[in-house]
C-alpha positions in Angstrom: 8.4 41.1 31.5 6.2 42.3 28.7 2.8 40.8 27.9 2.9 39.2 24.3 -0.8 39.9 23.9 -0.2 43.6 24.3 1.6 44.9 21.2 3.6 48.1 21.7 3.2 49.4 18.2 1.3 49.0 14.9 1.7 45.6 13.3 4.4 45.4 10.7 3.3 45.5 7.0 4.0 42.3 5.0 6.8 42.8 2.6 5.8 43.6 -1.0 6.3 41.1 -3.8 9.7 41.3 -5.4 10.1 41.6 -9.1 11.2 38.0 -9.3 8.1 36.8 -7.6 5.8 38.8 -9.9 7.7 37.7 -12.9 7.3 34.0 -11.8 3.6 34.5 -11.4 3.2 36.1 -14.8 5.3 33.5 -16.6 3.5 30.7 -14.8 0.1 32.2 -15.8 1.2 32.4 -19.5 2.6 28.9 -19.5 -0.7 27.6 -18.0 -2.7 29.3 -20.7 -0.4 28.0 -23.4 -0.6 24.5 -22.0 -4.4 24.7 -21.9 -4.5 25.8 -25.5 -2.1 23.0 -26.5 -4.1 20.3 -24.8 -7.3 21.8 -26.3 -5.8 21.4 -29.7 -5.1 17.8 -29.0 -8.1 16.7 -27.0 -10.7 19.1 -28.3 -14.0 19.8 -26.6 -13.6 17.4 -23.7 -11.0 19.7 -22.1 -13.4 22.6 -22.0 -16.1 20.4 -20.5 -13.8 19.3 -17.7 -12.5 22.9 -17.2 -16.1 24.2 -17.1 -17.0 21.6 -14.4 -14.0 22.6 -12.3 -14.9 26.3 -12.6 -18.5 25.5 -11.7 -17.5 23.6 -8.6 -15.1 26.3 -7.6 -17.7 28.9 -8.1 -20.2 27.1 -5.9 -17.5 26.5 -3.2 -16.7 30.3 -3.3 -20.4 31.1 -3.0 -20.8 28.7 -0.1 -17.7 30.1 1.6 -19.0 33.7 1.2 -22.5 32.8 2.6 -21.0 31.0 5.6 -18.9 34.1 6.3 -22.0 36.3 6.2 -23.7 34.1 8.8 -20.9 34.6 11.3 -21.3 38.4 11.5 
């Protein structure tokens, strides 16, 4: 019986993204930008304030995550 913790070869590479998956990501990104512009035309400045707060929170979360990762090494 073989030991599952002892791999016999190099790990398999993950499969590359298919053209359909990449097309879905690009279309979703463009639809998201279009939706943001459409809502901005309706709501005005409030959307950008909320969007800026979300980006600010995400930026601080990314910074905290990076700093916590640096302390583990």
